[in-house]
N, CA, C and O of each residue as an XYZ file, in Angstrom:
608
protein
N     136.511    160.274    167.882
C     136.322    159.025    167.188
C     135.248    159.220    166.124
O     134.125    159.619    166.435
N     135.588    158.941    164.884
C     134.670    159.041    163.767
C     135.059    157.941    162.789
O     136.135    157.983    162.193
N     134.169    156.945    162.624
C     134.529    155.772    161.832
C     133.477    155.449    160.790
O     132.279    155.647    160.989
N     133.972    154.944    159.673
C     133.081    154.339    158.678
C     132.745    152.951    159.174
O     133.622    152.216    159.627
N     131.474    152.592    159.089
C     131.037    151.300    159.612
C     130.101    150.601    158.621
O     129.471    151.229    157.770
N     130.041    149.288    158.769
C     129.029    148.495    158.083
C     127.891    148.324    159.078
O     128.097    147.832    160.187
N     126.695    148.730    158.679
C     125.519    148.647    159.545
C     124.602    147.521    159.085
O     124.372    147.333    157.891
N     124.090    146.790    160.045
C     123.040    145.818    159.781
C     121.840    146.258    160.600
O     121.883    146.277    161.830
N     120.777    146.607    159.908
C     119.575    147.147    160.553
C     118.428    146.172    160.278
O     118.086    145.901    159.127
N     117.848    145.657    161.355
C     116.764    144.689    161.216
C     115.539    145.200    161.962
O     115.620    145.574    163.132
N     114.427    145.212    161.281
C     113.161    145.608    161.885
C     112.173    144.461    161.820
O     112.051    143.793    160.793
N     111.468    144.232    162.919
C     110.436    143.187    162.969
C     109.142    143.828    163.437
O     109.112    144.511    164.461
N     108.065    143.605    162.678
C     106.731    144.064    163.065
C     105.892    142.827    163.367
O     105.819    141.900    162.560
N     105.261    142.826    164.539
C     104.362    141.734    164.913
C     102.941    142.281    164.960
O     102.585    143.078    165.829
N     102.147    141.832    164.005
C     100.760    142.282    163.935
C      99.870    141.042    163.834
O     100.029    140.232    162.921
N      98.944    140.900    164.766
C      97.980    139.783    164.785
C      98.688    138.436    164.674
O      98.248    137.554    163.937
N      99.797    138.283    165.419
C     100.506    137.008    165.458
C     101.384    136.719    164.254
O     101.953    135.633    164.150
N     101.499    137.662    163.354
C     102.310    137.467    162.154
C     103.515    138.402    162.180
O     103.377    139.589    162.475
N     104.707    137.864    161.868
C     105.935    138.656    161.839
C     106.271    139.091    160.419
O     106.158    138.318    159.468
N     106.688    140.346    160.301
C     107.200    140.870    159.041
C     108.584    141.432    159.340
O     108.725    142.349    160.149
N     109.605    140.883    158.688
C     110.988    141.279    158.954
C     111.588    141.962    157.730
O     111.408    141.509    156.600
N     112.304    143.059    157.973
C     113.036    143.776    156.934
C     114.463    143.951    157.427
O     114.683    144.341    158.574
N     115.443    143.661    156.557
C     116.844    143.833    156.947
C     117.561    144.657    155.886
O     117.369    144.468    154.685
N     118.385    145.566    156.363
C     119.171    146.439    155.496
C     120.626    146.373    155.948
O     120.921    146.534    157.132
N     121.531    146.136    155.006
C     122.968    146.211    155.274
C     123.483    147.367    154.433
O     123.307    147.388    153.215
N     124.121    148.326    155.090
C     124.559    149.533    154.401
C     125.802    150.111    155.076
O     126.167    149.715    156.183
N     126.428    151.033    154.400
C     127.558    151.764    154.977
C     127.013    152.938    155.780
O     125.963    153.496    155.462
N     127.741    153.295    156.816
C     127.326    154.422    157.633
C     128.504    155.020    158.360
O     129.664    154.747    158.049
N     128.184    155.825    159.316
C     129.184    156.548    160.102
C     128.834    156.376    161.568
O     127.669    156.472    161.954
N     129.857    156.121    162.389
C     129.697    155.990    163.833
C     130.655    156.962    164.487
O     131.840    156.998    164.154
N     130.136    157.763    165.432
C     131.012    158.686    166.133
C     130.496    158.940    167.536
O     129.347    158.637    167.858
N     131.355    159.495    168.354
C     131.030    159.759    169.745
C     131.464    161.173    170.093
O     132.555    161.610    169.726
N     130.595    161.883    170.809
C     130.914    163.221    171.331
C     130.568    163.205    172.808
O     129.397    163.101    173.173
N     131.576    163.306    173.655
C     131.362    163.191    175.093
C     130.875    161.803    175.417
O     131.542    160.824    175.080
N     129.726    161.688    176.066
C     129.182    160.374    176.398
C     128.040    159.970    175.454
O     127.332    158.996    175.714
N     127.865    160.721    174.359
C     126.790    160.462    173.405
C     127.346    159.799    172.142
O     128.334    160.252    171.564
N     126.681    158.707    171.729
C     127.048    157.988    170.509
C     126.098    158.374    169.386
O     124.931    158.687    169.623
N     126.614    158.349    168.151
C     125.820    158.671    166.972
C     126.055    157.625    165.892
O     127.187    157.201    165.658
N     124.978    157.218    165.241
C     125.051    156.336    164.077
C     124.273    157.042    162.974
O     123.129    157.453    163.169
N     124.908    157.175    161.812
C     124.303    157.927    160.716
C     124.399    157.114    159.426
O     125.426    156.493    159.152
N     123.328    157.122    158.641
C     123.351    156.421    157.360
C     122.330    157.032    156.396
O     121.397    157.728    156.797
N     122.546    156.743    155.107
C     121.624    157.181    154.060
C     120.563    156.104    153.885
O     120.885    154.922    153.764
N     119.296    156.513    153.873
C     118.216    155.563    153.643
C     118.196    155.148    152.177
O     118.741    155.832    151.310
N     117.553    154.008    151.922
C     117.473    153.496    150.555
C     116.032    153.160    150.209
O     115.129    153.343    151.024
N     115.830    152.681    149.025
C     114.491    152.294    148.585
C     113.929    151.180    149.466
O     112.713    151.066    149.619
N     114.810    150.352    150.048
C     114.374    149.252    150.915
C     113.641    149.783    152.144
O     112.663    149.180    152.583
N     114.096    150.897    152.702
C     113.465    151.454    153.897
C     112.204    152.234    153.562
O     111.391    152.521    154.441
N     112.043    152.578    152.285
C     110.903    153.386    151.879
C     111.151    154.875    152.049
O     110.243    155.684    151.857
N     112.365    155.237    152.405
C     112.709    156.639    152.648
C     113.931    157.045    151.823
O     114.786    157.791    152.299
N     114.008    156.560    150.605
C     115.141    156.840    149.734
C     115.386    158.345    149.636
O     114.449    159.124    149.462
N     116.655    158.745    149.751
C     117.019    160.155    149.678
C     117.075    160.836    151.037
O     117.520    161.980    151.130
N     116.636    160.160    152.090
C     116.709    160.709    153.442
C     117.971    160.227    154.137
O     118.595    159.251    153.721
N     118.328    160.915    155.184
C     119.436    160.520    156.045
C     118.854    160.219    157.423
O     117.994    160.954    157.908
N     119.321    159.136    158.055
C     118.872    158.787    159.395
C     120.023    158.981    160.373
O     121.152    158.565    160.116
N     119.721    159.616    161.492
C     120.686    159.811    162.573
C     120.094    159.201    163.836
O     118.999    159.569    164.262
N     120.831    158.265    164.431
C     120.436    157.654    165.695
C     121.368    158.198    166.764
O     122.586    158.062    166.654
N     120.805    158.810    167.795
C     121.566    159.387    168.894
C     121.306    158.559    170.143
O     120.156    158.341    170.526
N     122.385    158.099    170.776
C     122.279    157.262    171.970
C     122.922    158.010    173.117
O     124.135    158.222    173.138
N     122.091    158.411    174.081
C     122.580    159.164    175.234
C     122.036    158.490    176.494
O     120.888    158.714    176.879
N     122.861    157.669    177.126
C     122.406    156.901    178.279
C     121.358    155.911    177.846
O     121.605    155.101    176.952
N     120.181    155.957    178.463
C     119.113    155.038    178.087
C     118.054    155.698    177.196
O     116.943    155.187    177.058
N     118.408    156.832    176.596
C     117.525    157.515    175.654
C     118.076    157.354    174.243
O     119.251    157.607    173.978
N     117.189    156.925    173.347
C     117.556    156.736    171.951
C     116.669    157.656    171.117
O     115.445    157.626    171.241
N     117.287    158.468    170.276
C     116.555    159.364    169.393
C     116.834    158.944    167.954
O     117.991    158.853    167.543
N     115.773    158.687    167.190
C     115.898    158.359    165.778
C     115.325    159.532    164.994
O     114.157    159.887    165.151
N     116.159    160.128    164.147
C     115.733    161.278    163.344
C     115.965    160.980    161.871
O     117.034    160.511    161.480
N     114.955    161.257    161.066
C     115.110    161.190    159.618
C     115.106    162.620    159.111
O     114.286    163.447    159.509
N     116.053    162.883    158.216
C     116.203    164.222    157.662
C     116.058    164.104    156.153
O     116.712    163.267    155.531
N     115.213    164.928    155.562
C     114.988    164.883    154.123
C     113.524    165.104    153.819
O     112.851    165.875    154.503
N     113.029    164.431    152.798
C     111.635    164.599    152.371
C     110.644    164.199    153.454
O     109.593    164.823    153.600
N     110.982    163.146    154.223
C     110.101    162.648    155.273
C     110.788    162.815    156.618
O     111.614    161.993    157.015
N     110.440    163.885    157.309
C     111.080    164.191    158.589
C     110.441    163.367    159.701
O     109.217    163.269    159.796
N     111.282    162.784    160.532
C     110.817    161.952    161.636
C     111.660    162.252    162.856
O     112.861    162.501    162.753
N     111.019    162.226    164.010
C     111.700    162.464    165.284
C     111.045    161.515    166.287
O     109.951    161.785    166.784
N     111.726    160.390    166.583
C     111.152    159.386    167.481
C     112.081    159.190    168.669
O     113.268    158.914    168.495
N     111.547    159.332    169.867
C     112.322    159.159    171.087
C     111.928    157.844    171.757
O     110.747    157.560    171.955
N     112.939    157.051    172.102
C     112.737    155.793    172.811
C     113.351    155.925    174.198
O     114.550    156.166    174.333
N     112.531    155.769    175.220
C     113.009    155.762    176.599
C     112.167    154.732    177.344
O     110.948    154.867    177.447
N     112.838    153.697    177.863
C     112.123    152.572    178.460
C     111.141    153.049    179.529
O     111.472    153.845    180.408
N     109.906    152.522    179.414
C     108.879    152.821    180.397
C     108.140    154.127    180.183
O     107.246    154.467    180.957
N     108.508    154.879    179.121
C     107.838    156.156    178.847
C     107.265    156.146    177.444
O     107.944    155.796    176.480
N     106.002    156.536    177.346
C     105.343    156.589    176.047
C     105.493    157.992    175.461
O     105.281    158.996    176.141
N     105.861    158.033    174.189
C     105.975    159.295    173.470
C     105.041    159.255    172.272
O     104.993    158.268    171.539
N     104.305    160.332    172.082
C     103.394    160.446    170.954
C     103.850    161.624    170.112
O     104.075    162.718    170.631
N     103.989    161.397    168.798
C     104.339    162.475    167.893
C     103.843    162.134    166.494
O     103.261    161.071    166.272
N     104.074    163.031    165.568
C     103.661    162.817    164.188
C     104.805    162.209    163.399
O     105.967    162.571    163.581
N     104.461    161.290    162.531
C     105.418    160.536    161.746
C     105.099    160.783    160.283
O     104.009    160.451    159.818
N     106.044    161.364    159.558
C     105.850    161.698    158.152
C     106.295    160.515    157.304
O     107.450    160.097    157.379
N     105.387    159.973    156.496
C     105.685    158.812    155.654
C     105.304    159.120    154.213
O     104.669    160.138    153.940
N     105.691    158.245    153.291
C     105.255    158.432    151.904
C     103.726    158.373    151.758
O     103.186    158.766    150.724
N     103.029    157.881    152.798
C     101.571    157.756    152.758
C     100.874    158.880    153.531
O      99.658    158.839    153.718
N     101.635    159.880    153.981
C     101.062    161.001    154.716
C     101.514    161.027    156.179
O     102.298    160.186    156.618
N     101.004    162.006    156.914
C     101.343    162.166    158.336
C     100.451    161.259    159.182
O      99.256    161.114    158.924
N     101.069    160.650    160.204
C     100.339    159.781    161.125
C     100.745    160.123    162.551
O     101.924    160.334    162.833
N      99.766    160.177    163.452
C     100.083    160.305    164.875
C     100.483    158.913    165.365
O      99.759    157.935    165.177
N     101.638    158.854    165.988
C     102.184    157.571    166.388
C     102.626    157.606    167.839
O     103.274    158.558    168.274
N     102.277    156.570    168.586
C     102.719    156.416    169.963
C     103.745    155.303    170.050
O     103.549    154.224    169.491
N     104.834    155.565    170.748
C     105.908    154.595    170.928
C     106.048    154.333    172.424
O     106.197    155.266    173.213
N     105.999    153.054    172.812
C     106.187    152.673    174.209
C     107.252    151.579    174.274
O     106.935    150.402    174.100
N     108.526    151.954    174.524
C     109.604    150.968    174.583
C     109.468    150.036    175.792
O     109.255    150.485    176.919
N     109.596    148.741    175.535
C     109.531    147.748    176.603
C     110.911    147.197    176.940
O     111.105    146.625    178.013
N     111.872    147.365    176.033
C     113.234    146.886    176.276
C     114.218    147.699    175.446
O     114.001    147.923    174.255
N     115.299    148.139    176.080
C     116.395    148.816    175.395
C     117.682    148.150    175.863
O     118.003    148.170    177.052
N     118.412    147.563    174.932
C     119.688    146.927    175.255
C     120.770    147.538    174.384
O     120.616    147.652    173.168
N     121.871    147.929    175.021
C     122.974    148.580    174.322
C     124.283    147.868    174.617
O     124.524    147.424    175.740
N     125.116    147.764    173.605
C     126.486    147.283    173.748
C     127.316    148.098    172.774
O     127.470    147.720    171.613
N     127.852    149.217    173.245
C     128.525    150.167    172.367
C     130.036    150.113    172.585
O     130.515    150.336    173.697
N     130.782    149.818    171.525
C     132.236    149.808    171.577
C     132.802    150.685    170.479
O     132.054    151.201    169.648
N     134.105    150.860    170.466
C     134.724    151.727    169.474
C     134.701    151.135    168.075
O     134.591    151.869    167.093
N     134.804    149.800    167.974
C     134.868    149.164    166.662
C     133.608    148.398    166.283
O     133.335    148.187    165.101
N     132.844    147.985    167.281
C     131.610    147.274    167.001
C     130.645    147.423    168.155
O     131.040    147.661    169.297
N     129.379    147.279    167.836
C     128.375    147.409    168.880
C     126.999    147.077    168.363
O     126.807    146.764    167.188
N     126.030    147.154    169.283
C     124.662    146.782    168.920
C     123.661    147.526    169.793
O     123.897    147.791    170.971
N     122.552    147.846    169.178
C     121.421    148.498    169.837
C     120.196    147.649    169.529
O     119.889    147.397    168.364
N     119.494    147.206    170.572
C     118.267    146.423    170.402
C     117.118    147.129    171.103
O     117.193    147.419    172.297
N     116.053    147.404    170.356
C     114.861    148.047    170.906
C     113.656    147.139    170.695
O     113.481    146.559    169.624
N     112.834    147.025    171.722
C     111.528    146.386    171.597
C     110.517    147.419    172.064
O     110.703    148.058    173.099
N     109.446    147.578    171.295
C     108.479    148.612    171.648
C     107.099    148.280    171.111
O     106.942    147.548    170.134
N     106.106    148.843    171.782
C     104.731    148.755    171.314
C     104.434    150.011    170.512
O     104.938    151.094    170.811
N     103.620    149.848    169.505
C     103.309    150.940    168.600
C     101.797    151.138    168.529
O     101.035    150.179    168.405
N     101.379    152.401    168.609
C      99.973    152.684    168.292
C      99.933    153.798    167.251
O     100.789    154.682    167.217
N      98.925    153.726    166.418
C      98.738    154.719    165.363
C      97.344    155.306    165.542
O      96.346    154.586    165.562
N      97.299    156.611    165.670
C      96.029    157.288    165.888
C      95.345    156.847    167.172
O      94.117    156.853    167.259
N      96.152    156.456    168.189
C      95.611    156.045    169.478
C      95.191    154.589    169.545
O      94.745    154.121    170.593
N      95.329    153.856    168.426
C      94.943    152.441    168.393
C      96.186    151.559    168.345
O      97.114    151.822    167.580
N      96.198    150.506    169.172
C      97.323    149.566    169.190
C      97.554    149.006    167.785
O      96.619    148.547    167.130
N      98.817    149.049    167.328
C      99.145    148.595    165.972
C     100.104    147.408    165.967
O     100.340    146.820    164.912
N     100.661    147.043    167.121
C     101.542    145.880    167.150
C     102.771    146.093    168.012
O     103.030    147.178    168.534
N     103.519    144.999    168.136
C     104.790    145.015    168.867
C     105.911    144.960    167.842
O     105.874    144.142    166.922
N     106.892    145.813    167.993
C     107.979    145.916    167.026
C     109.332    145.743    167.689
O     109.484    145.901    168.900
N     110.310    145.413    166.857
C     111.700    145.334    167.296
C     112.567    146.039    166.275
O     112.294    145.994    165.076
N     113.605    146.686    166.753
C     114.586    147.317    165.891
C     115.962    146.962    166.426
O     116.257    147.176    167.601
N     116.796    146.421    165.558
C     118.160    146.061    165.935
C     119.120    146.746    164.973
O     118.964    146.648    163.756
N     120.112    147.438    165.521
C     121.130    148.107    164.710
C     122.489    147.653    165.235
O     122.828    147.898    166.393
N     123.262    146.991    164.379
C     124.624    146.608    164.778
C     125.604    147.258    163.811
O     125.276    147.513    162.652
N     126.804    147.520    164.300
C     127.822    148.153    163.464
C     129.168    147.476    163.668
O     129.486    146.988    164.752
N     129.950    147.461    162.591
C     131.327    146.975    162.608
C     132.166    147.985    161.852
O     131.855    148.324    160.710
N     133.235    148.471    162.483
C     134.086    149.483    161.867
C     134.829    148.895    160.682
O     135.208    147.723    160.686
N     135.030    149.719    159.675
C     135.797    149.324    158.498
C     137.273    149.302    158.866
O     137.761    150.182    159.575
N     137.967    148.305    158.385
C     139.410    148.213    158.592
C     140.145    148.673    157.351
O     139.586    149.384    156.517
N     141.389    148.270    157.231
C     142.192    148.620    156.053
C     141.588    147.989    154.806
O     141.066    146.875    154.858
N     141.660    148.693    153.699
C     141.173    148.214    152.406
C     139.697    147.828    152.434
O     139.262    146.999    151.634
N     138.925    148.414    153.340
C     137.497    148.173    153.377
C     137.093    146.842    153.971
O     135.946    146.425    153.809
N     137.997    146.163    154.652
C     137.704    144.856    155.241
C     137.390    145.055    156.708
O     138.020    145.873    157.379
N     136.418    144.310    157.207
C     136.118    144.365    158.620
C     135.982    142.959    159.166
O     135.708    142.019    158.421
N     136.173    142.818    160.457
C     136.045    141.531    161.112
C     134.931    141.634    162.132
O     134.965    142.497    163.009
N     133.948    140.766    162.025
C     132.842    140.793    162.971
C     133.160    139.898    164.146
O     134.126    139.136    164.113
N     132.341    139.990    165.197
C     132.536    139.169    166.391
C     132.459    137.689    166.096
O     133.101    136.886    166.773
N     131.682    137.316    165.094
C     131.484    135.904    164.801
C     132.592    135.303    163.955
O     132.664    134.082    163.814
N     133.468    136.148    163.382
C     134.591    135.637    162.606
C     135.766    135.415    163.517
O     135.992    136.184    164.452
N     136.518    134.367    163.251
C     137.709    134.107    164.077
C     138.897    134.846    163.499
O     138.949    135.121    162.301
N     139.868    135.171    164.375
C     141.044    135.908    163.946
C     142.246    135.003    163.846
O     143.334    135.459    163.495
């Protein structure tokens, strides 16, 4: 299974009681190998990583987000486990800790959704609570797709 999909990616950062939301709608690729799902897309200026490619790997309750290109990133999300690694950004390298508090998955052949909630620390200091939501809808004939909210 290898499909072209419309992706809706929403990120929410909660810092000092204030929410900052960013949403990106883009074309991507969804495929499955064995029991592992993959979502792949090209980053844009909106994400701040223009020219990079992002690959999200979903294997059971482990989610791996990798950016490939000028700014390499490797972030592992596993509920209840904190991971610390370096995060390459346009502003330089940062040590970042990720502690997922919720991982919800609904993966289907034509549509699905991944919801992550996690705490973030930078340089060992708490930086806020974040959310990441990625939903996909497979492209149909002539580039048309039907989402769950549309009636047939």
